[in-house]
C-alpha positions in Angstrom: -66.2 291.5 147.2 -64.6 290.0 150.3 -66.0 286.6 149.7 -64.8 286.4 145.9 -61.3 287.1 146.7 -60.5 283.8 148.6 -62.2 281.9 145.6 -59.7 283.6 143.2 -56.7 282.4 145.2 -57.9 278.9 145.7 -56.4 278.0 142.2 -53.0 279.6 142.8 -52.7 277.5 146.3 -53.7 274.5 144.4 -51.2 275.0 142.0 -48.8 275.5 144.6 -49.8 272.2 146.4 -49.2 270.4 143.0 -45.8 271.8 142.4 -44.8 270.8 146.1 -45.6 267.6 145.5 -44.3 267.2 142.1 -41.0 268.6 143.4 -40.9 266.1 146.6 -41.5 263.1 144.2 -39.0 264.7 141.7 -36.6 264.7 144.5 -37.6 260.9 146.1 -37.2 259.9 142.3 -33.7 261.4 142.0 -32.6 260.1 145.4 -33.8 256.5 144.7 -34.8 256.3 148.1 -31.9 257.3 149.5 -30.8 256.9 153.3 -28.1 258.5 155.3 -25.4 256.2 156.5 -22.7 258.5 158.0 -21.7 261.2 155.8 -22.2 259.0 152.7 -25.6 258.7 151.4 -27.0 255.4 150.1 -29.0 254.5 147.2 -31.4 251.5 146.9 -31.0 249.4 143.6 -34.0 249.4 141.6 -35.4 248.3 138.2 -36.8 251.0 135.3 -36.5 252.4 131.8 -33.3 253.5 130.5 -32.9 255.7 127.4 -30.0 257.1 126.0 -29.9 260.2 123.3 -27.8 262.6 121.7 -28.4 266.1 121.4 -27.6 268.4 118.5 -28.5 271.6 116.5 -28.9 271.7 113.3 -31.1 273.0 110.0 -33.7 272.2 107.3 -32.6 271.4 103.8 -34.3 270.2 101.2 -32.8 266.6 100.2 -34.0 266.9 96.9 -33.9 270.1 94.7 -34.1 271.0 91.1 -32.6 273.9 89.5 -34.5 275.2 85.8 -31.7 276.7 83.5 -32.0 278.1 80.1 -31.9 275.7 77.3 -32.0 278.4 74.7 -29.3 279.5 72.4 -28.3 283.1 72.5 -29.2 285.5 75.1 -33.2 285.7 74.8 -34.9 288.2 77.5 -37.1 287.2 80.3 -40.6 288.0 79.5 -42.6 286.4 82.5 -41.3 284.7 85.7 -43.4 283.6 88.8 -43.3 285.3 91.7 -40.5 284.5 94.1 -41.8 281.9 97.0 -44.5 280.8 95.5 -44.9 277.1 96.5 -45.8 274.9 93.2 -48.4 272.2 94.0 -49.0 268.8 92.4 -51.8 270.5 90.5 -49.7 273.0 89.2 -47.3 270.4 87.8 -50.2 268.4 86.5 -52.0 271.5 84.5 -48.5 272.5 83.2 -48.1 276.0 84.9 -45.8 278.8 83.2 -43.0 279.6 85.7 -40.8 281.4 83.0 -41.4 282.8 79.6 -38.5 283.6 77.4 -38.4 285.8 74.4 -39.1 283.4 71.1 -39.7 286.0 68.2 -36.4 285.6 66.5 -36.8 282.1 66.7 -40.0 282.0 65.1 -38.7 283.6 61.9 -35.9 281.2 61.9 -38.3 278.4 62.0 -40.1 279.4 58.9 -37.1 279.8 56.9 -36.0 276.4 57.7 -39.4 274.9 56.5 -38.7 275.9 53.1 -35.2 274.2 53.4 -36.5 271.3 54.6 -39.6 270.6 51.8 -37.0 271.2 49.0 -34.6 268.2 50.4 -37.7 266.4 51.1 -38.8 266.7 47.3 -35.0 265.7 46.3 -35.0 262.7 48.1 -37.8 261.1 47.3 -37.0 261.4 43.7 -33.7 260.1 44.1 -35.4 257.3 46.1 -37.8 256.4 43.3 -35.0 256.1 40.9 -33.0 253.6 42.8 -36.4 251.8 43.4 -36.7 251.3 39.6 -33.2 250.0 39.0 -33.7 247.6 42.1 -36.9 245.9 40.5 -35.1 245.9 37.1 -32.6 243.4 38.7 -34.7 241.5 41.4 -35.7 238.9 38.6 -32.2 237.6 37.9 -31.4 237.7 41.6 -34.5 235.9 42.9 -33.5 233.0 40.1 -30.1 232.6 41.6 -31.2 232.6 44.8 -33.6 229.5 43.7 -30.9 227.9 42.6 -28.9 228.1 45.5 -31.8 227.1 47.7 -32.4 224.0 45.8 -28.5 222.8 45.8 -28.7 223.3 49.5 -31.8 221.5 49.9 -30.1 218.6 48.2 -27.3 218.7 50.3 -29.0 218.8 53.5 -31.1 216.2 52.4 -28.2 213.9 52.1 -26.0 215.0 55.1 -28.5 216.8 57.1 -29.1 220.6 57.8 -26.2 221.0 60.5 -23.6 219.8 58.4 -24.1 221.9 54.9 -22.5 225.4 56.8 -19.2 223.2 57.8 -18.9 221.8 54.3 -19.2 224.8 52.9 -16.4 226.2 55.1 -14.2 223.3 54.8 -14.5 223.8 50.5 -13.6 227.4 50.8 -10.8 227.2 53.0 -7.2 226.5 51.6 -5.5 224.1 53.9 -1.9 224.8 54.5 -1.0 221.4 54.5 -2.9 220.3 51.1 -0.7 219.0 48.7 -3.4 219.9 45.9 -4.8 222.9 44.8 -7.7 224.0 46.7 -11.0 225.0 44.9 -11.5 228.9 43.9 -14.7 230.4 44.3 -16.0 231.5 41.0 -13.7 229.2 38.8 -14.0 225.5 38.1 -14.2 223.1 40.8 -10.9 221.6 41.0 -9.6 218.8 43.1 -10.3 219.2 46.9 -8.6 220.3 49.7 -6.9 217.8 52.1 -9.2 219.8 54.9 -12.3 218.9 53.0 -11.3 215.2 52.4 -10.7 214.9 56.1 -14.0 216.3 56.8 -15.8 213.8 54.6 -14.3 211.1 55.9 -15.1 212.0 59.5 -18.8 212.7 58.7 -19.9 209.2 58.9 -18.8 209.2 62.6 -20.6 212.8 63.0 -23.4 212.5 65.3 -24.8 215.2 63.3 -25.0 213.3 60.4 -28.6 213.0 58.9 -30.5 212.3 55.6 -30.0 209.8 53.2 -26.2 209.3 53.6 -27.4 208.3 57.5 -30.1 206.1 56.3 -27.6 204.1 54.1 -25.0 203.9 56.2 -27.4 202.4 59.1 -28.8 199.8 56.6 -25.2 198.8 55.9 -24.3 198.7 59.2 -27.4 196.7 59.9 -26.8 194.3 57.0 -22.8 193.6 58.5 -24.4 192.9 62.1 -27.2 190.5 60.5 -24.4 189.0 58.8 -22.0 188.3 61.7 -24.8 187.4 64.0 -26.1 184.4 61.1 -22.1 183.7 60.5 -21.7 183.3 64.5 -24.4 181.1 64.6 -23.4 178.9 61.3 -20.1 178.5 63.1 -21.7 177.3 66.1 -23.8 175.0 64.8 -20.7 173.6 62.4 -18.5 173.4 65.6 -21.5 171.5 67.6 -21.9 168.8 64.4 -18.1 168.2 64.3 -18.4 167.3 67.8 -21.0 165.2 67.1 -19.6 163.6 64.4 -16.5 162.8 66.2 -18.7 161.0 68.8 -20.9 159.2 66.0 -24.2 161.0 66.2 -24.4 162.7 63.2 -23.2 161.4 59.9 -20.9 163.0 57.5 -23.2 164.7 55.4 -24.8 166.5 57.9 -21.4 167.7 59.3 -20.9 168.9 55.3 -24.0 170.7 55.0 -23.2 172.6 58.3 -19.8 173.5 57.2 -21.4 174.7 53.6 -23.7 176.8 55.5 -21.0 178.5 57.4 -19.2 179.2 54.1 -22.3 180.8 52.7 -22.6 183.0 55.8 -18.9 184.0 55.9 -19.4 185.1 52.1 -22.4 187.0 52.9 -20.7 188.8 55.8 -17.6 189.5 53.2 -19.8 191.2 50.8 -21.6 193.1 53.7 -18.4 194.6 54.4 -17.4 195.2 51.2 -20.4 197.3 50.3 -20.1 199.3 53.6 -16.6 200.1 52.5 -17.2 201.1 49.2 -20.0 203.4 50.3 -17.5 204.9 53.1 -14.5 205.0 50.4 -16.3 206.1 47.3 -19.5 206.3 47.1 -20.5 208.6 50.0 -17.6 211.3 48.9 -18.4 211.3 45.4 -22.1 212.1 46.0 -21.0 214.5 48.8 -18.3 216.6 46.8 -21.0 216.3 43.4 -23.9 218.0 45.7 -21.5 220.4 47.2 -20.1 221.5 44.1 -23.2 222.2 43.1 -24.3 224.4 46.1 -20.7 226.1 45.6 -21.2 227.1 42.0 -25.2 228.2 42.4 -23.6 230.4 45.5 -21.0 231.5 43.0 -23.6 232.6 40.3 -25.9 234.3 42.6 -22.9 236.6 43.9 -22.0 237.4 40.6 -25.3 238.3 39.6 -26.0 240.2 43.0 -22.6 242.4 42.1 -23.9 243.1 38.6 -27.3 244.5 40.1 -25.6 246.7 42.7 -22.9 247.9 40.3 -26.0 249.0 37.8 -27.8 250.7 40.8 -24.7 252.2 42.4 -24.9 255.6 40.8 -28.6 256.0 42.0 -28.2 254.7 45.2 -25.1 257.0 45.9 -27.6 259.9 44.9 -30.2 258.6 46.9 -28.0 258.4 50.2 -26.8 262.1 49.5 -30.2 263.4 49.6 -31.2 261.7 52.4 -28.3 263.2 54.3 -29.4 266.5 53.1 -32.9 266.0 54.0 -31.7 264.6 57.4 -29.4 267.8 58.1 -32.4 270.1 57.3 -35.0 268.3 59.5 -32.6 268.3 62.4 -32.1 271.9 62.0 -35.8 272.8 61.8 -36.5 270.2 65.1 -33.7 272.0 66.9 -35.4 275.4 66.3 -38.8 273.6 67.3 -37.2 272.5 70.4 -35.5 275.9 71.3 -39.2 277.5 70.4 -40.9 275.2 73.0 -37.8 275.9 75.6 -38.7 279.5 75.7 -41.6 278.2 77.8 -40.7 276.7 81.0 -43.7 274.8 83.1 -43.5 273.3 86.1 -42.3 269.8 86.2 -42.3 269.2 89.9 -43.6 270.9 93.2 -41.6 272.5 95.3 -40.8 276.6 96.4 -39.7 278.7 93.9 -36.1 280.6 94.7 -34.6 282.8 92.0 -31.2 281.4 91.3 -30.0 285.2 91.7 -31.0 285.1 95.4 -28.3 282.7 96.4 -24.5 282.7 95.4 -24.1 283.5 91.6 -22.7 281.6 88.9 -20.2 282.5 86.8 -22.6 283.1 83.9 -24.5 285.7 86.2 -22.7 289.0 85.3 -24.3 290.4 88.7 -27.5 290.7 86.8 -30.7 289.6 89.0 -32.9 287.4 87.7 -36.2 289.4 87.1 -38.6 290.0 83.7 -36.4 291.8 81.2 -33.1 290.2 82.2 -31.1 288.4 79.4 -30.0 285.3 80.2 -27.8 283.2 78.1 -27.7 279.1 77.5 -26.9 277.1 80.6 -27.8 279.9 83.3 -29.8 278.9 86.2 -33.0 280.8 86.7 -35.0 279.2 89.8 -34.0 276.6 91.9 -36.8 274.7 93.3 -36.4 272.6 96.7 -38.9 269.8 97.1 -40.9 270.6 100.3 -42.3 267.2 100.6 -38.5 266.0 101.2 -37.1 268.2 104.0 -34.4 266.7 106.4 -32.0 268.2 108.9 -28.3 268.6 108.5 -26.6 268.1 111.8 -23.0 268.1 112.7 -22.4 265.5 115.2 -19.2 266.0 117.4 -16.5 263.2 117.0 -17.0 262.3 120.4 -20.2 260.9 120.1 -20.6 260.1 116.1 -19.6 256.4 116.7 -22.9 255.8 118.4 -25.1 257.6 115.8 -26.4 254.7 113.3 -28.0 255.1 110.1 -31.8 254.2 110.8 -32.3 255.5 114.4 -35.2 257.4 115.0 -35.0 261.2 115.8 -37.1 263.7 117.3 -36.5 267.1 115.5 -37.8 270.5 117.1 -38.1 273.5 114.7 -37.5 276.6 116.7 -40.3 278.2 114.5 -42.6 275.6 116.0 -41.6 274.9 119.5 -45.0 273.0 119.8 -44.4 270.8 117.3 -41.8 267.9 117.7 -41.4 265.9 114.1 -40.3 262.5 113.9 -37.6 261.4 111.8 -34.9 258.9 111.4 -30.9 259.2 110.4 -30.4 258.6 106.6 -26.5 259.3 106.1 -23.4 259.7 108.4 -20.2 261.0 106.9 -17.1 258.6 107.2 -14.8 262.0 107.4 -15.1 264.9 109.4 -16.5 268.0 107.9 -13.3 269.6 106.4 -15.3 273.2 106.4 -15.4 273.2 110.3 -11.8 271.8 110.3 -11.1 275.1 108.4 -12.1 277.3 110.9 -11.4 275.2 114.3 -8.9 272.5 113.8 -9.6 271.1 117.3 -13.3 270.7 116.5 -14.2 267.6 114.5 -18.1 267.1 113.4 -19.3 264.8 111.0 -22.2 265.8 108.6 -25.5 263.9 109.5 -28.5 263.9 107.8 -31.7 263.4 109.0 -35.3 262.5 107.1 -38.2 263.6 108.4 -41.0 261.6 108.1 -43.5 264.5 109.4 -43.4 267.9 107.5 -45.5 270.6 108.6 -46.3 273.0 105.6 -45.2 275.9 107.4 -41.6 275.0 107.5 -39.0 276.1 105.2 -35.7 275.1 104.2 -33.1 277.1 106.5 -34.9 277.1 109.8 -33.0 275.8 112.9 -33.8 272.8 114.5 -32.8 271.1 117.5 -32.6 267.0 117.0 -32.8 264.2 119.8 -31.2 260.8 118.1 -32.3 258.1 120.3 -29.3 255.9 120.4 -30.6 252.9 122.9 -33.5 252.2 124.8 -34.3 249.6 127.7 -37.9 249.1 128.9 -36.7 247.6 132.1 -33.2 247.4 133.4 -31.2 247.6 136.7 -30.7 251.3 137.4 -27.7 252.3 139.4 -26.5 256.4 139.3 -23.4 257.4 137.4 -22.0 258.5 140.7 -22.2 255.1 142.6 -19.6 253.7 139.9 -16.1 253.6 141.2 -13.0 251.9 140.5 -11.4 252.0 137.0 -12.7 251.7 133.5 -11.7 248.1 133.4 -12.7 246.9 136.7 -15.7 249.3 137.9 -17.0 248.5 141.4 -19.8 249.6 143.5 -19.7 250.0 147.3 -22.6 248.5 149.3 -23.9 250.0 152.6 -21.4 247.9 154.5 -18.4 249.4 152.8 -17.5 246.2 150.8 -16.9 246.3 147.0 -18.8 244.5 144.5 -17.5 244.2 141.0 -19.7 245.2 138.0 -20.5 244.4 134.7 -22.2 247.4 132.8 -24.1 248.2 130.1 -25.9 250.9 128.4 -26.0 254.5 130.5 -26.6 258.2 130.2 -25.9 261.0 132.1 -27.8 260.2 135.4 -28.1 256.1 135.3 -26.6 253.2 134.3 -27.5 249.6 133.4 -26.0 246.9 135.6 -25.8 243.5 133.9 -24.1 241.7 136.3 -23.4 242.3 140.3 -26.2 243.9 142.0 -29.8 242.8 142.6 -32.9 245.2 143.3 -33.0 246.1 146.8 -29.3 246.6 147.0 -28.2 249.6 148.9 -24.9 251.1 147.6 -23.2 254.2 148.4 -23.5 257.2 146.3 -19.6 257.9 146.8 -16.6 255.8 148.0 -16.0 255.3 151.6 -13.6 258.0 153.1 -10.7 255.7 153.6 -11.1 254.7 149.6 -11.0 258.2 148.7 -7.9 258.8 150.4 -6.3 256.0 148.9 -7.5 257.1 145.4 -5.8 260.5 146.1 -2.5 258.3 146.4 -3.5 255.6 143.5 -4.9 257.6 140.2 -6.0 254.5 138.7 -8.7 253.8 141.4 -9.7 257.5 141.4 -13.5 257.6 140.5 -13.9 258.6 137.0 -10.5 257.2 135.8 -11.8 255.9 132.7 -13.7 257.3 129.5 -17.1 259.1 129.0 -19.6 256.4 129.3 -21.3 255.0 126.3 -24.5 256.5 125.9 -24.0 259.7 127.8 -25.8 262.7 126.7 -23.7 265.7 125.4 -25.1 269.2 124.6 -24.4 270.5 121.0 -21.1 271.2 120.5 -19.7 268.0 122.2 -19.2 269.8 125.8 -19.3 267.7 128.9 -22.8 268.5 131.1 -22.2 270.3 134.0 -21.4 268.7 137.4 -17.7 267.4 137.1 -18.2 264.5 139.8 -20.9 262.9 137.9 -19.0 263.2 134.8 -16.2 261.9 136.3 -18.1 258.6 138.0 -20.0 258.3 134.7 -16.8 257.6 132.9 -16.2 255.0 135.2 -19.6 253.0 134.4 -17.9 252.5 130.7 -15.7 250.3 131.5 -15.0 247.5 128.9 -17.9 248.8 127.0 -20.2 245.7 127.0 -22.9 245.0 124.1 -25.8 247.1 124.0 -23.7 250.4 125.4 
C-alpha cells in the first residue's frame, strides 16, 4: 500500500505542473515580453490574430409557426385531439396524420337533404337547355346563309383593296363626318351618298402602303405605262433635238428631221393617253369599284344582323329560362360543396412538421371564452386550436444594446450556446436587425434602448425547444495577421491617438480593429518596437491639467466587446485607454 500511494499522486502532481506552465505562458502572452523601464512597464509590439465579437443573451424562437384553426360553422365539439407536445415528423405529414377531429353528425344529415335539392335543380336545368338548343338549331341555317353572304362580300372587297383596309373602309362607311355636306350612309337602309370622310379615305387609298389586290396591280400597271411613255417621250425629244442641230449644219435632210418630229409627237400622244388612263382610274374607276364592293359588304352585314336579331328574339324566352335554371342549379351545388367542405374540415390532418402546442396553453384569444382545448370542448369557427412551430427552423431573438448595434450586420456569423446544452455550440448567422429600438424595453426602462435581432441557426439539435435561453457570440470582424498593441498603451485623444516609446517619445498612430484587450495598428509602429503601457509620469501630470490629453478621452473603441446589457467590462483604466484607440474610426474597425 505504501508503494501505490505515490503512484496515485503522480497524475495530480503532473496536472499541477501543467497548470503552472500554462499560467506562466498565459502571463507571458498577456505581458507581451514586458520589461521594466523605471516604474512604467514596457510592451514589445508583435503580430497576431485579432477577433472582435459581441456577446448577448436571448431565447430560442421558431422562425415559422402555423396555427390550426376551426373552419367549421357553428360550435362543433372536439372528438379527438393529438397529445400536446407531440413532434410531427415529415412522415406524419406525408401519411396525413389526423391531429384534430370535430363532431360532424349534423353536417352529414344536411348533406343528404341537400343532395335531393341538387338533383331536382339539375333536371330542370337540363330540360331548359334542351329547349334552347332546339330553338338555336331552327335558326342556324338562316344565320349560316347570311354569314356566307358577308364572307363572300368581304373577300370581294379584300381581293380588290387588300385585307388590311377592309376594316378602315367599314369604319369610314358607318361613321358620319360632322363636316360632311351629304347624308351619310344609314345602316340597314338604302345606301346613299358617301360621306366626306369616306371619300377622303378612298382618295388616299392609292397612296396607302397597305393597299393590295387588284387595285394595287392596276395602279402599278398604269404607273408603269406612264413611266415607260415618259421615257420614250424623253428619248424622242433627245433625238429630235439632235436631228434639228444636225439639220442646221447640213448633216441630215429635212425629211429625217420631220420624221423625228412626228415620232416625238406620237410619244407625246402616248404619254397623254397613259396619264389620262391613270387619272380616269384614280378619279372614277377606283372610287366606283370600292364604293360598290363596300356597299355589298355593308348590305350583307346588315342582313346578317337582322337575321341574328330575329333568331335571338325567337329563342329569348327559352334562353332566359335556361339561365334561370342554371343559376338555381349553381346555388344548390355551391351549398352542397360548402357542406362537403365543412364535413372534410371536421378532420384536420398534419400538413407540416413541428411541435404540437395547444392554443389554450399560451395567450388566449377573444374567442376562447376561458375554455381549455381538450376533447369535448366546443370551438366556433375561426378559433385557434393548435400552434405548430417548425422545429427545423429555429432561431435566436436577441436584444442588442444601442452602444454596439451599429457593429452588428446581417450576414455575420454567430456562435450560439444553449444553456440546456452547454457543451454543444451551435452555428448561426444574423438574419435581421431591427431599424428602431424595441418599444417594449423602452416602456419598462426608458434609458435602455435595445434593437431586436434575429439569428438563424444552421445546426439544430433534436433536443432543443422554443423558449430555451441562449448566449450568442456575434463575430463582428476578424484579422488573421495584424500588428497588435494593448489598449492600455494607447494615449492621446480620440482624434489623435499616440503611443509612448521606451525612450519617452510620442508616436502618432492610425488604428483599426480593436477588442477589449488589443487594437490593430495600421500606421505608427512596427514589430519589435517597445512601448510604454502607460504614459510617462510627466505626461500623466500634464493630463490632469489638460483633460483633452487624458488617456481614454475618446469613446469606446470600435470592436470592443461588452457583456449583455451594454455594461462596460471591469477595469476602468483598460476601458478608458481603449476609448482612445477608437480615434477617427478608420475603415475595418
